[in-house]
PyMOL CGO cylinders between C-alpha atoms (Angstrom):
from pymol import cmd
from pymol.cgo import CYLINDER

trace = [
    CYLINDER, 162.20, 56.68, 60.62, 160.81, 59.90, 59.24, 0.3, 1, 1, 1, 1, 1, 1,
    CYLINDER, 160.81, 59.90, 59.24, 157.24, 59.03, 57.99, 0.3, 1, 1, 1, 1, 1, 1,
    CYLINDER, 157.24, 59.03, 57.99, 156.16, 62.62, 56.97, 0.3, 1, 1, 1, 1, 1, 1,
    CYLINDER, 156.16, 62.62, 56.97, 157.08, 64.55, 53.83, 0.3, 1, 1, 1, 1, 1, 1,
    CYLINDER, 157.08, 64.55, 53.83, 158.08, 67.35, 53.07, 0.3, 1, 1, 1, 1, 1, 1,
    CYLINDER, 158.08, 67.35, 53.07, 160.27, 68.30, 55.78, 0.3, 1, 1, 1, 1, 1, 1,
    CYLINDER, 160.27, 68.30, 55.78, 162.13, 71.43, 56.72, 0.3, 1, 1, 1, 1, 1, 1,
    CYLINDER, 162.13, 71.43, 56.72, 165.93, 70.80, 56.66, 0.3, 1, 1, 1, 1, 1, 1,
    CYLINDER, 165.93, 70.80, 56.66, 168.84, 72.20, 58.63, 0.3, 1, 1, 1, 1, 1, 1,
    CYLINDER, 168.84, 72.20, 58.63, 172.28, 71.60, 57.34, 0.3, 1, 1, 1, 1, 1, 1,
    CYLINDER, 172.28, 71.60, 57.34, 175.17, 70.30, 59.48, 0.3, 1, 1, 1, 1, 1, 1,
    CYLINDER, 175.17, 70.30, 59.48, 176.61, 73.75, 60.02, 0.3, 1, 1, 1, 1, 1, 1,
    CYLINDER, 176.61, 73.75, 60.02, 173.11, 74.97, 61.19, 0.3, 1, 1, 1, 1, 1, 1,
    CYLINDER, 173.11, 74.97, 61.19, 172.42, 76.64, 57.87, 0.3, 1, 1, 1, 1, 1, 1,
    CYLINDER, 172.42, 76.64, 57.87, 168.78, 76.77, 56.67, 0.3, 1, 1, 1, 1, 1, 1,
    CYLINDER, 168.78, 76.77, 56.67, 168.43, 74.63, 53.55, 0.3, 1, 1, 1, 1, 1, 1,
    CYLINDER, 168.43, 74.63, 53.55, 164.66, 74.94, 53.25, 0.3, 1, 1, 1, 1, 1, 1,
    CYLINDER, 164.66, 74.94, 53.25, 161.61, 72.48, 52.70, 0.3, 1, 1, 1, 1, 1, 1,
    CYLINDER, 161.61, 72.48, 52.70, 162.50, 69.50, 50.68, 0.3, 1, 1, 1, 1, 1, 1,
    CYLINDER, 162.50, 69.50, 50.68, 160.94, 66.02, 50.21, 0.3, 1, 1, 1, 1, 1, 1,
    CYLINDER, 160.94, 66.02, 50.21, 162.13, 63.47, 52.80, 0.3, 1, 1, 1, 1, 1, 1,
    CYLINDER, 162.13, 63.47, 52.80, 163.81, 61.17, 50.21, 0.3, 1, 1, 1, 1, 1, 1,
    CYLINDER, 163.81, 61.17, 50.21, 165.83, 64.28, 48.75, 0.3, 1, 1, 1, 1, 1, 1,
    CYLINDER, 165.83, 64.28, 48.75, 167.03, 65.18, 52.26, 0.3, 1, 1, 1, 1, 1, 1,
    CYLINDER, 167.03, 65.18, 52.26, 167.93, 61.70, 52.98, 0.3, 1, 1, 1, 1, 1, 1,
    CYLINDER, 167.93, 61.70, 52.98, 169.94, 61.53, 49.79, 0.3, 1, 1, 1, 1, 1, 1,
    CYLINDER, 169.94, 61.53, 49.79, 171.63, 64.78, 50.57, 0.3, 1, 1, 1, 1, 1, 1,
    CYLINDER, 171.63, 64.78, 50.57, 172.54, 63.43, 54.20, 0.3, 1, 1, 1, 1, 1, 1,
    CYLINDER, 172.54, 63.43, 54.20, 174.01, 60.07, 52.58, 0.3, 1, 1, 1, 1, 1, 1,
    CYLINDER, 174.01, 60.07, 52.58, 176.14, 61.97, 50.11, 0.3, 1, 1, 1, 1, 1, 1,
    CYLINDER, 176.14, 61.97, 50.11, 177.93, 63.74, 53.02, 0.3, 1, 1, 1, 1, 1, 1,
    CYLINDER, 177.93, 63.74, 53.02, 178.17, 60.60, 55.01, 0.3, 1, 1, 1, 1, 1, 1,
    CYLINDER, 178.17, 60.60, 55.01, 175.89, 61.72, 57.64, 0.3, 1, 1, 1, 1, 1, 1,
    CYLINDER, 175.89, 61.72, 57.64, 172.49, 61.09, 59.02, 0.3, 1, 1, 1, 1, 1, 1,
    CYLINDER, 172.49, 61.09, 59.02, 169.14, 62.85, 58.91, 0.3, 1, 1, 1, 1, 1, 1,
    CYLINDER, 169.14, 62.85, 58.91, 167.64, 63.41, 62.35, 0.3, 1, 1, 1, 1, 1, 1,
    CYLINDER, 167.64, 63.41, 62.35, 164.29, 64.60, 63.22, 0.3, 1, 1, 1, 1, 1, 1,
    CYLINDER, 164.29, 64.60, 63.22, 164.56, 67.20, 66.04, 0.3, 1, 1, 1, 1, 1, 1,
    CYLINDER, 164.56, 67.20, 66.04, 161.04, 68.92, 65.90, 0.3, 1, 1, 1, 1, 1, 1,
    CYLINDER, 161.04, 68.92, 65.90, 158.42, 66.26, 65.08, 0.3, 1, 1, 1, 1, 1, 1,
    CYLINDER, 158.42, 66.26, 65.08, 155.53, 68.30, 66.30, 0.3, 1, 1, 1, 1, 1, 1,
    CYLINDER, 155.53, 68.30, 66.30, 155.61, 71.23, 64.01, 0.3, 1, 1, 1, 1, 1, 1,
    CYLINDER, 155.61, 71.23, 64.01, 154.56, 71.20, 60.32, 0.3, 1, 1, 1, 1, 1, 1,
    CYLINDER, 154.56, 71.20, 60.32, 156.52, 70.62, 58.32, 0.3, 1, 1, 1, 1, 1, 1,
    CYLINDER, 156.52, 70.62, 58.32, 158.71, 68.66, 60.88, 0.3, 1, 1, 1, 1, 1, 1,
    CYLINDER, 158.71, 68.66, 60.88, 162.23, 70.02, 61.36, 0.3, 1, 1, 1, 1, 1, 1,
    CYLINDER, 162.23, 70.02, 61.36, 165.06, 67.66, 60.65, 0.3, 1, 1, 1, 1, 1, 1,
    CYLINDER, 165.06, 67.66, 60.65, 168.90, 68.19, 60.77, 0.3, 1, 1, 1, 1, 1, 1,
    CYLINDER, 168.90, 68.19, 60.77, 171.69, 66.73, 58.73, 0.3, 1, 1, 1, 1, 1, 1,
    CYLINDER, 171.69, 66.73, 58.73, 174.40, 65.59, 61.40, 0.3, 1, 1, 1, 1, 1, 1,
    CYLINDER, 174.40, 65.59, 61.40, 176.53, 62.82, 62.49, 0.3, 1, 1, 1, 1, 1, 1,
    CYLINDER, 176.53, 62.82, 62.49, 174.26, 61.14, 64.94, 0.3, 1, 1, 1, 1, 1, 1,
    CYLINDER, 174.26, 61.14, 64.94, 176.80, 59.00, 66.70, 0.3, 1, 1, 1, 1, 1, 1,
    CYLINDER, 176.80, 59.00, 66.70, 178.97, 61.94, 67.51, 0.3, 1, 1, 1, 1, 1, 1,
    CYLINDER, 178.97, 61.94, 67.51, 175.78, 63.88, 68.51, 0.3, 1, 1, 1, 1, 1, 1,
    CYLINDER, 175.78, 63.88, 68.51, 174.97, 61.11, 71.05, 0.3, 1, 1, 1, 1, 1, 1,
    CYLINDER, 174.97, 61.11, 71.05, 178.55, 60.96, 72.21, 0.3, 1, 1, 1, 1, 1, 1,
    CYLINDER, 178.55, 60.96, 72.21, 178.62, 64.67, 72.97, 0.3, 1, 1, 1, 1, 1, 1,
    CYLINDER, 178.62, 64.67, 72.97, 175.20, 64.48, 74.82, 0.3, 1, 1, 1, 1, 1, 1,
    CYLINDER, 175.20, 64.48, 74.82, 176.57, 61.71, 76.87, 0.3, 1, 1, 1, 1, 1, 1,
    CYLINDER, 176.57, 61.71, 76.87, 179.75, 63.69, 77.81, 0.3, 1, 1, 1, 1, 1, 1,
    CYLINDER, 179.75, 63.69, 77.81, 177.73, 66.66, 78.59, 0.3, 1, 1, 1, 1, 1, 1,
    CYLINDER, 177.73, 66.66, 78.59, 175.47, 64.71, 81.04, 0.3, 1, 1, 1, 1, 1, 1,
    CYLINDER, 175.47, 64.71, 81.04, 178.40, 63.16, 82.73, 0.3, 1, 1, 1, 1, 1, 1,
    CYLINDER, 178.40, 63.16, 82.73, 179.82, 66.60, 83.27, 0.3, 1, 1, 1, 1, 1, 1,
    CYLINDER, 179.82, 66.60, 83.27, 176.50, 67.89, 84.75, 0.3, 1, 1, 1, 1, 1, 1,
    CYLINDER, 176.50, 67.89, 84.75, 176.33, 64.78, 86.90, 0.3, 1, 1, 1, 1, 1, 1,
    CYLINDER, 176.33, 64.78, 86.90, 179.90, 65.47, 88.32, 0.3, 1, 1, 1, 1, 1, 1,
    CYLINDER, 179.90, 65.47, 88.32, 179.31, 69.13, 88.86, 0.3, 1, 1, 1, 1, 1, 1,
    CYLINDER, 179.31, 69.13, 88.86, 176.08, 68.46, 90.64, 0.3, 1, 1, 1, 1, 1, 1,
    CYLINDER, 176.08, 68.46, 90.64, 177.95, 66.02, 93.26, 0.3, 1, 1, 1, 1, 1, 1,
    CYLINDER, 177.95, 66.02, 93.26, 177.40, 67.07, 96.79, 0.3, 1, 1, 1, 1, 1, 1,
    CYLINDER, 177.40, 67.07, 96.79, 180.66, 68.48, 98.39, 0.3, 1, 1, 1, 1, 1, 1,
    CYLINDER, 180.66, 68.48, 98.39, 181.36, 66.64, 101.71, 0.3, 1, 1, 1, 1, 1, 1,
    CYLINDER, 181.36, 66.64, 101.71, 183.56, 67.53, 104.67, 0.3, 1, 1, 1, 1, 1, 1,
    CYLINDER, 183.56, 67.53, 104.67, 186.26, 64.84, 105.29, 0.3, 1, 1, 1, 1, 1, 1,
    CYLINDER, 186.26, 64.84, 105.29, 188.07, 64.71, 108.59, 0.3, 1, 1, 1, 1, 1, 1,
    CYLINDER, 188.07, 64.71, 108.59, 191.73, 63.63, 108.67, 0.3, 1, 1, 1, 1, 1, 1,
    CYLINDER, 191.73, 63.63, 108.67, 193.10, 63.02, 112.26, 0.3, 1, 1, 1, 1, 1, 1,
    CYLINDER, 193.10, 63.02, 112.26, 196.81, 63.29, 112.84, 0.3, 1, 1, 1, 1, 1, 1,
    CYLINDER, 196.81, 63.29, 112.84, 196.88, 60.49, 115.49, 0.3, 1, 1, 1, 1, 1, 1,
    CYLINDER, 196.88, 60.49, 115.49, 196.03, 60.95, 119.21, 0.3, 1, 1, 1, 1, 1, 1,
    CYLINDER, 196.03, 60.95, 119.21, 198.98, 63.34, 120.08, 0.3, 1, 1, 1, 1, 1, 1,
    CYLINDER, 198.98, 63.34, 120.08, 201.62, 65.53, 118.47, 0.3, 1, 1, 1, 1, 1, 1,
    CYLINDER, 201.62, 65.53, 118.47, 203.95, 62.43, 118.85, 0.3, 1, 1, 1, 1, 1, 1,
    CYLINDER, 203.95, 62.43, 118.85, 203.08, 61.10, 115.30, 0.3, 1, 1, 1, 1, 1, 1,
    CYLINDER, 203.08, 61.10, 115.30, 205.72, 59.50, 113.02, 0.3, 1, 1, 1, 1, 1, 1,
    CYLINDER, 205.72, 59.50, 113.02, 206.61, 61.55, 109.95, 0.3, 1, 1, 1, 1, 1, 1,
    CYLINDER, 206.61, 61.55, 109.95, 205.72, 58.67, 107.67, 0.3, 1, 1, 1, 1, 1, 1,
    CYLINDER, 205.72, 58.67, 107.67, 202.31, 58.58, 109.26, 0.3, 1, 1, 1, 1, 1, 1,
    CYLINDER, 202.31, 58.58, 109.26, 201.84, 62.28, 108.64, 0.3, 1, 1, 1, 1, 1, 1,
    CYLINDER, 201.84, 62.28, 108.64, 202.71, 61.85, 105.11, 0.3, 1, 1, 1, 1, 1, 1,
    CYLINDER, 202.71, 61.85, 105.11, 200.03, 59.22, 104.72, 0.3, 1, 1, 1, 1, 1, 1,
    CYLINDER, 200.03, 59.22, 104.72, 197.57, 61.67, 106.02, 0.3, 1, 1, 1, 1, 1, 1,
    CYLINDER, 197.57, 61.67, 106.02, 198.67, 64.39, 103.66, 0.3, 1, 1, 1, 1, 1, 1,
    CYLINDER, 198.67, 64.39, 103.66, 198.25, 61.85, 100.77, 0.3, 1, 1, 1, 1, 1, 1,
    CYLINDER, 198.25, 61.85, 100.77, 194.81, 60.96, 101.82, 0.3, 1, 1, 1, 1, 1, 1,
    CYLINDER, 194.81, 60.96, 101.82, 193.92, 64.59, 102.19, 0.3, 1, 1, 1, 1, 1, 1,
    CYLINDER, 193.92, 64.59, 102.19, 195.19, 65.28, 98.61, 0.3, 1, 1, 1, 1, 1, 1,
    CYLINDER, 195.19, 65.28, 98.61, 192.95, 62.47, 97.23, 0.3, 1, 1, 1, 1, 1, 1,
    CYLINDER, 192.95, 62.47, 97.23, 189.96, 63.99, 99.00, 0.3, 1, 1, 1, 1, 1, 1,
    CYLINDER, 189.96, 63.99, 99.00, 190.80, 67.47, 97.62, 0.3, 1, 1, 1, 1, 1, 1,
    CYLINDER, 190.80, 67.47, 97.62, 191.23, 66.22, 94.13, 0.3, 1, 1, 1, 1, 1, 1,
    CYLINDER, 191.23, 66.22, 94.13, 187.79, 64.69, 94.34, 0.3, 1, 1, 1, 1, 1, 1,
    CYLINDER, 187.79, 64.69, 94.34, 186.25, 68.09, 95.30, 0.3, 1, 1, 1, 1, 1, 1,
    CYLINDER, 186.25, 68.09, 95.30, 185.91, 67.58, 98.90, 0.3, 1, 1, 1, 1, 1, 1,
    CYLINDER, 185.91, 67.58, 98.90, 186.77, 69.88, 101.76, 0.3, 1, 1, 1, 1, 1, 1,
    CYLINDER, 186.77, 69.88, 101.76, 189.18, 68.55, 104.37, 0.3, 1, 1, 1, 1, 1, 1,
    CYLINDER, 189.18, 68.55, 104.37, 189.23, 69.13, 108.03, 0.3, 1, 1, 1, 1, 1, 1,
    CYLINDER, 189.23, 69.13, 108.03, 192.83, 68.17, 109.44, 0.3, 1, 1, 1, 1, 1, 1,
    CYLINDER, 192.83, 68.17, 109.44, 192.96, 67.74, 113.26, 0.3, 1, 1, 1, 1, 1, 1,
    CYLINDER, 192.96, 67.74, 113.26, 195.91, 67.58, 115.53, 0.3, 1, 1, 1, 1, 1, 1,
    CYLINDER, 195.91, 67.58, 115.53, 195.22, 66.29, 118.95, 0.3, 1, 1, 1, 1, 1, 1,
    CYLINDER, 195.22, 66.29, 118.95, 197.29, 66.94, 122.18, 0.3, 1, 1, 1, 1, 1, 1,
    CYLINDER, 197.29, 66.94, 122.18, 197.59, 64.90, 125.17, 0.3, 1, 1, 1, 1, 1, 1,
    CYLINDER, 197.59, 64.90, 125.17, 198.42, 65.79, 128.71, 0.3, 1, 1, 1, 1, 1, 1,
    CYLINDER, 198.42, 65.79, 128.71, 201.44, 68.20, 129.07, 0.3, 1, 1, 1, 1, 1, 1,
    CYLINDER, 201.44, 68.20, 129.07, 201.63, 68.42, 125.24, 0.3, 1, 1, 1, 1, 1, 1,
    CYLINDER, 201.63, 68.42, 125.24, 199.28, 71.45, 125.72, 0.3, 1, 1, 1, 1, 1, 1,
    CYLINDER, 199.28, 71.45, 125.72, 202.27, 73.43, 126.81, 0.3, 1, 1, 1, 1, 1, 1,
    CYLINDER, 202.27, 73.43, 126.81, 203.75, 73.08, 123.32, 0.3, 1, 1, 1, 1, 1, 1,
    CYLINDER, 203.75, 73.08, 123.32, 200.87, 74.13, 121.07, 0.3, 1, 1, 1, 1, 1, 1,
    CYLINDER, 200.87, 74.13, 121.07, 203.28, 75.69, 118.73, 0.3, 1, 1, 1, 1, 1, 1,
    CYLINDER, 203.28, 75.69, 118.73, 204.35, 72.30, 117.61, 0.3, 1, 1, 1, 1, 1, 1,
    CYLINDER, 204.35, 72.30, 117.61, 200.99, 71.25, 116.49, 0.3, 1, 1, 1, 1, 1, 1,
    CYLINDER, 200.99, 71.25, 116.49, 200.24, 74.68, 114.78, 0.3, 1, 1, 1, 1, 1, 1,
    CYLINDER, 200.24, 74.68, 114.78, 203.66, 74.41, 112.97, 0.3, 1, 1, 1, 1, 1, 1,
    CYLINDER, 203.66, 74.41, 112.97, 202.76, 70.98, 111.64, 0.3, 1, 1, 1, 1, 1, 1,
    CYLINDER, 202.76, 70.98, 111.64, 199.30, 72.20, 110.43, 0.3, 1, 1, 1, 1, 1, 1,
    CYLINDER, 199.30, 72.20, 110.43, 201.03, 75.12, 108.68, 0.3, 1, 1, 1, 1, 1, 1,
    CYLINDER, 201.03, 75.12, 108.68, 203.51, 72.51, 107.00, 0.3, 1, 1, 1, 1, 1, 1,
    CYLINDER, 203.51, 72.51, 107.00, 200.70, 70.43, 105.80, 0.3, 1, 1, 1, 1, 1, 1,
    CYLINDER, 200.70, 70.43, 105.80, 199.12, 73.46, 104.25, 0.3, 1, 1, 1, 1, 1, 1,
    CYLINDER, 199.12, 73.46, 104.25, 202.26, 74.10, 102.41, 0.3, 1, 1, 1, 1, 1, 1,
    CYLINDER, 202.26, 74.10, 102.41, 202.34, 70.55, 101.17, 0.3, 1, 1, 1, 1, 1, 1,
    CYLINDER, 202.34, 70.55, 101.17, 198.81, 70.87, 99.75, 0.3, 1, 1, 1, 1, 1, 1,
    CYLINDER, 198.81, 70.87, 99.75, 199.16, 74.27, 98.43, 0.3, 1, 1, 1, 1, 1, 1,
    CYLINDER, 199.16, 74.27, 98.43, 199.10, 72.86, 94.82, 0.3, 1, 1, 1, 1, 1, 1,
    CYLINDER, 199.10, 72.86, 94.82, 195.68, 71.61, 95.16, 0.3, 1, 1, 1, 1, 1, 1,
    CYLINDER, 195.68, 71.61, 95.16, 194.03, 73.50, 98.09, 0.3, 1, 1, 1, 1, 1, 1,
    CYLINDER, 194.03, 73.50, 98.09, 193.53, 76.84, 99.77, 0.3, 1, 1, 1, 1, 1, 1,
    CYLINDER, 193.53, 76.84, 99.77, 192.84, 77.48, 103.41, 0.3, 1, 1, 1, 1, 1, 1,
    CYLINDER, 192.84, 77.48, 103.41, 189.26, 78.24, 104.18, 0.3, 1, 1, 1, 1, 1, 1,
    CYLINDER, 189.26, 78.24, 104.18, 189.45, 78.25, 107.88, 0.3, 1, 1, 1, 1, 1, 1,
    CYLINDER, 189.45, 78.25, 107.88, 192.71, 79.01, 109.72, 0.3, 1, 1, 1, 1, 1, 1,
    CYLINDER, 192.71, 79.01, 109.72, 193.87, 76.94, 112.78, 0.3, 1, 1, 1, 1, 1, 1,
    CYLINDER, 193.87, 76.94, 112.78, 191.19, 77.09, 115.51, 0.3, 1, 1, 1, 1, 1, 1,
    CYLINDER, 191.19, 77.09, 115.51, 191.22, 75.47, 118.87, 0.3, 1, 1, 1, 1, 1, 1,
    CYLINDER, 191.22, 75.47, 118.87, 188.53, 73.24, 120.41, 0.3, 1, 1, 1, 1, 1, 1,
    CYLINDER, 188.53, 73.24, 120.41, 189.60, 71.79, 123.70, 0.3, 1, 1, 1, 1, 1, 1,
    CYLINDER, 189.60, 71.79, 123.70, 192.86, 69.71, 123.38, 0.3, 1, 1, 1, 1, 1, 1,
    CYLINDER, 192.86, 69.71, 123.38, 192.85, 69.86, 119.59, 0.3, 1, 1, 1, 1, 1, 1,
    CYLINDER, 192.85, 69.86, 119.59, 193.59, 72.35, 116.84, 0.3, 1, 1, 1, 1, 1, 1,
    CYLINDER, 193.59, 72.35, 116.84, 192.16, 71.97, 113.32, 0.3, 1, 1, 1, 1, 1, 1,
    CYLINDER, 192.16, 71.97, 113.32, 192.26, 73.68, 109.87, 0.3, 1, 1, 1, 1, 1, 1,
    CYLINDER, 192.26, 73.68, 109.87, 189.83, 73.44, 106.96, 0.3, 1, 1, 1, 1, 1, 1,
    CYLINDER, 189.83, 73.44, 106.96, 191.12, 73.30, 103.44, 0.3, 1, 1, 1, 1, 1, 1,
    CYLINDER, 191.12, 73.30, 103.44, 188.94, 73.68, 100.35, 0.3, 1, 1, 1, 1, 1, 1,
    CYLINDER, 188.94, 73.68, 100.35, 189.76, 72.42, 96.81, 0.3, 1, 1, 1, 1, 1, 1,
    CYLINDER, 189.76, 72.42, 96.81, 191.49, 74.98, 94.54, 0.3, 1, 1, 1, 1, 1, 1,
    CYLINDER, 191.49, 74.98, 94.54, 189.45, 74.13, 91.42, 0.3, 1, 1, 1, 1, 1, 1,
    CYLINDER, 189.45, 74.13, 91.42, 191.72, 75.88, 88.80, 0.3, 1, 1, 1, 1, 1, 1,
    CYLINDER, 191.72, 75.88, 88.80, 194.84, 74.13, 90.08, 0.3, 1, 1, 1, 1, 1, 1,
    CYLINDER, 194.84, 74.13, 90.08, 193.02, 70.70, 90.43, 0.3, 1, 1, 1, 1, 1, 1,
    CYLINDER, 193.02, 70.70, 90.43, 191.63, 70.89, 86.85, 0.3, 1, 1, 1, 1, 1, 1,
    CYLINDER, 191.63, 70.89, 86.85, 195.05, 71.67, 85.47, 0.3, 1, 1, 1, 1, 1, 1,
    CYLINDER, 195.05, 71.67, 85.47, 196.49, 68.65, 87.19, 0.3, 1, 1, 1, 1, 1, 1,
    CYLINDER, 196.49, 68.65, 87.19, 193.75, 66.54, 85.98, 0.3, 1, 1, 1, 1, 1, 1,
    CYLINDER, 193.75, 66.54, 85.98, 194.25, 67.56, 82.35, 0.3, 1, 1, 1, 1, 1, 1,
    CYLINDER, 194.25, 67.56, 82.35, 197.68, 66.27, 82.61, 0.3, 1, 1, 1, 1, 1, 1,
    CYLINDER, 197.68, 66.27, 82.61, 196.51, 62.72, 83.80, 0.3, 1, 1, 1, 1, 1, 1,
    CYLINDER, 196.51, 62.72, 83.80, 195.68, 59.92, 81.58, 0.3, 1, 1, 1, 1, 1, 1,
    CYLINDER, 195.68, 59.92, 81.58, 192.17, 58.14, 81.57, 0.3, 1, 1, 1, 1, 1, 1,
    CYLINDER, 192.17, 58.14, 81.57, 193.70, 55.18, 83.20, 0.3, 1, 1, 1, 1, 1, 1,
    CYLINDER, 193.70, 55.18, 83.20, 195.19, 57.39, 86.06, 0.3, 1, 1, 1, 1, 1, 1,
    CYLINDER, 195.19, 57.39, 86.06, 191.87, 59.16, 86.57, 0.3, 1, 1, 1, 1, 1, 1,
    CYLINDER, 191.87, 59.16, 86.57, 190.04, 55.78, 86.78, 0.3, 1, 1, 1, 1, 1, 1,
    CYLINDER, 190.04, 55.78, 86.78, 192.63, 54.49, 89.27, 0.3, 1, 1, 1, 1, 1, 1,
    CYLINDER, 192.63, 54.49, 89.27, 192.17, 57.59, 91.41, 0.3, 1, 1, 1, 1, 1, 1,
    CYLINDER, 192.17, 57.59, 91.41, 188.37, 56.99, 91.47, 0.3, 1, 1, 1, 1, 1, 1,
    CYLINDER, 188.37, 56.99, 91.47, 188.95, 53.50, 92.55, 0.3, 1, 1, 1, 1, 1, 1,
    CYLINDER, 188.95, 53.50, 92.55, 191.47, 54.47, 95.22, 0.3, 1, 1, 1, 1, 1, 1,
    CYLINDER, 191.47, 54.47, 95.22, 189.13, 57.16, 96.57, 0.3, 1, 1, 1, 1, 1, 1,
    CYLINDER, 189.13, 57.16, 96.57, 186.22, 54.79, 97.08, 0.3, 1, 1, 1, 1, 1, 1,
    CYLINDER, 186.22, 54.79, 97.08, 188.61, 52.60, 99.18, 0.3, 1, 1, 1, 1, 1, 1,
    CYLINDER, 188.61, 52.60, 99.18, 189.93, 55.62, 100.99, 0.3, 1, 1, 1, 1, 1, 1,
    CYLINDER, 189.93, 55.62, 100.99, 186.36, 56.79, 101.93, 0.3, 1, 1, 1, 1, 1, 1,
    CYLINDER, 186.36, 56.79, 101.93, 185.54, 53.38, 103.42, 0.3, 1, 1, 1, 1, 1, 1,
    CYLINDER, 185.54, 53.38, 103.42, 188.90, 53.12, 105.18, 0.3, 1, 1, 1, 1, 1, 1,
    CYLINDER, 188.90, 53.12, 105.18, 188.70, 56.79, 106.73, 0.3, 1, 1, 1, 1, 1, 1,
    CYLINDER, 188.70, 56.79, 106.73, 185.30, 56.29, 107.96, 0.3, 1, 1, 1, 1, 1, 1,
    CYLINDER, 185.30, 56.29, 107.96, 186.06, 53.06, 109.61, 0.3, 1, 1, 1, 1, 1, 1,
    CYLINDER, 186.06, 53.06, 109.61, 189.18, 54.55, 111.34, 0.3, 1, 1, 1, 1, 1, 1,
    CYLINDER, 189.18, 54.55, 111.34, 187.26, 57.58, 112.72, 0.3, 1, 1, 1, 1, 1, 1,
    CYLINDER, 187.26, 57.58, 112.72, 184.53, 55.31, 114.15, 0.3, 1, 1, 1, 1, 1, 1,
    CYLINDER, 184.53, 55.31, 114.15, 186.96, 53.03, 115.75, 0.3, 1, 1, 1, 1, 1, 1,
    CYLINDER, 186.96, 53.03, 115.75, 188.90, 56.07, 117.23, 0.3, 1, 1, 1, 1, 1, 1,
    CYLINDER, 188.90, 56.07, 117.23, 185.61, 57.51, 118.57, 0.3, 1, 1, 1, 1, 1, 1,
    CYLINDER, 185.61, 57.51, 118.57, 184.71, 54.13, 120.14, 0.3, 1, 1, 1, 1, 1, 1,
    CYLINDER, 184.71, 54.13, 120.14, 188.11, 53.66, 121.63, 0.3, 1, 1, 1, 1, 1, 1,
    CYLINDER, 188.11, 53.66, 121.63, 187.93, 57.41, 123.15, 0.3, 1, 1, 1, 1, 1, 1,
    CYLINDER, 187.93, 57.41, 123.15, 184.35, 56.34, 124.75, 0.3, 1, 1, 1, 1, 1, 1,
    CYLINDER, 184.35, 56.34, 124.75, 185.86, 53.29, 126.16, 0.3, 1, 1, 1, 1, 1, 1,
    CYLINDER, 185.86, 53.29, 126.16, 188.76, 55.18, 127.77, 0.3, 1, 1, 1, 1, 1, 1,
    CYLINDER, 188.76, 55.18, 127.77, 186.20, 57.61, 129.35, 0.3, 1, 1, 1, 1, 1, 1,
    CYLINDER, 186.20, 57.61, 129.35, 184.30, 54.79, 130.64, 0.3, 1, 1, 1, 1, 1, 1,
    CYLINDER, 184.30, 54.79, 130.64, 187.39, 53.11, 132.16, 0.3, 1, 1, 1, 1, 1, 1,
    CYLINDER, 187.39, 53.11, 132.16, 188.31, 56.46, 133.87, 0.3, 1, 1, 1, 1, 1, 1,
    CYLINDER, 188.31, 56.46, 133.87, 184.88, 56.84, 135.26, 0.3, 1, 1, 1, 1, 1, 1,
    CYLINDER, 184.88, 56.84, 135.26, 185.14, 53.18, 136.89, 0.3, 1, 1, 1, 1, 1, 1,
    CYLINDER, 185.14, 53.18, 136.89, 188.52, 53.94, 138.34, 0.3, 1, 1, 1, 1, 1, 1,
    CYLINDER, 188.52, 53.94, 138.34, 186.96, 56.92, 140.24, 0.3, 1, 1, 1, 1, 1, 1,
    CYLINDER, 186.96, 56.92, 140.24, 184.43, 54.64, 141.86, 0.3, 1, 1, 1, 1, 1, 1,
    CYLINDER, 184.43, 54.64, 141.86, 181.17, 55.59, 143.46, 0.3, 1, 1, 1, 1, 1, 1,
    CYLINDER, 181.17, 55.59, 143.46, 180.97, 59.00, 145.22, 0.3, 1, 1, 1, 1, 1, 1,
    CYLINDER, 180.97, 59.00, 145.22, 181.62, 58.79, 149.07, 0.3, 1, 1, 1, 1, 1, 1,
    CYLINDER, 181.62, 58.79, 149.07, 179.24, 60.80, 150.94, 0.3, 1, 1, 1, 1, 1, 1,
    CYLINDER, 179.24, 60.80, 150.94, 181.50, 60.84, 153.89, 0.3, 1, 1, 1, 1, 1, 1,
    CYLINDER, 181.50, 60.84, 153.89, 184.07, 62.91, 151.94, 0.3, 1, 1, 1, 1, 1, 1,
    CYLINDER, 184.07, 62.91, 151.94, 181.55, 65.72, 151.47, 0.3, 1, 1, 1, 1, 1, 1,
    CYLINDER, 181.55, 65.72, 151.47, 182.23, 68.95, 153.21, 0.3, 1, 1, 1, 1, 1, 1,
    CYLINDER, 182.23, 68.95, 153.21, 178.99, 69.74, 155.19, 0.3, 1, 1, 1, 1, 1, 1,
    CYLINDER, 178.99, 69.74, 155.19, 179.36, 73.46, 154.14, 0.3, 1, 1, 1, 1, 1, 1,
    CYLINDER, 179.36, 73.46, 154.14, 179.74, 72.62, 150.62, 0.3, 1, 1, 1, 1, 1, 1,
    CYLINDER, 179.74, 72.62, 150.62, 176.62, 70.39, 150.75, 0.3, 1, 1, 1, 1, 1, 1,
    CYLINDER, 176.62, 70.39, 150.75, 174.55, 73.07, 152.43, 0.3, 1, 1, 1, 1, 1, 1,
    CYLINDER, 174.55, 73.07, 152.43, 175.62, 75.62, 149.75, 0.3, 1, 1, 1, 1, 1, 1,
    CYLINDER, 175.62, 75.62, 149.75, 174.71, 73.11, 147.15, 0.3, 1, 1, 1, 1, 1, 1,
    CYLINDER, 174.71, 73.11, 147.15, 171.28, 72.66, 148.58, 0.3, 1, 1, 1, 1, 1, 1,
    CYLINDER, 171.28, 72.66, 148.58, 170.75, 76.45, 148.75, 0.3, 1, 1, 1, 1, 1, 1,
    CYLINDER, 170.75, 76.45, 148.75, 171.71, 76.58, 145.08, 0.3, 1, 1, 1, 1, 1, 1,
    CYLINDER, 171.71, 76.58, 145.08, 169.47, 73.77, 144.12, 0.3, 1, 1, 1, 1, 1, 1,
    CYLINDER, 169.47, 73.77, 144.12, 172.29, 71.54, 143.34, 0.3, 1, 1, 1, 1, 1, 1,
]
cmd.load_cgo(trace, "trace")
């Protein structure tokens, strides 16, 4: 309700109409099937605009949603290709699909290939697999960090290719986008649980190996080694 009269009126195309009595401005808005909205109530005379208020509120809502989406924190997601290079092709494809979903949501993805035992003699197999995965995801991602080694594992980091992802999303229906968001929430929980379970299993295996070794046997210590260790403060 606009209680003050007269008011300064701006038209629907941002044209300056001038100072009018409030009832005249209301009639002008109704004749055009529009609303009269007070936009600067603290000045004198107050400034009001003729507009489609419903459309205005909708546009504001969409703008806020877009701002919230752009302000989301980008996370680094880790996808592990099993415990060795002996992973089934079907399982590799599952990891590729998971990576794609994370990338589509704007997250970076670290893909890790582990090696066991003598597999380290065939590092090229793991590197070739990582390169193949990069090719499979080239429609939504770009390589941010090339394959690098950390102990018995190699990993790459992929970043979302925003222009390509935006183009793909424009081709998707609202239902498809909503379904993707729901699947993403499920995937995040599943991926986190799998990583935690794998880390726990690794810790359990280390503990088992430690127990198998048993307590240190002082009788097996070479006296010379012990003396050198004492001199070095060991």
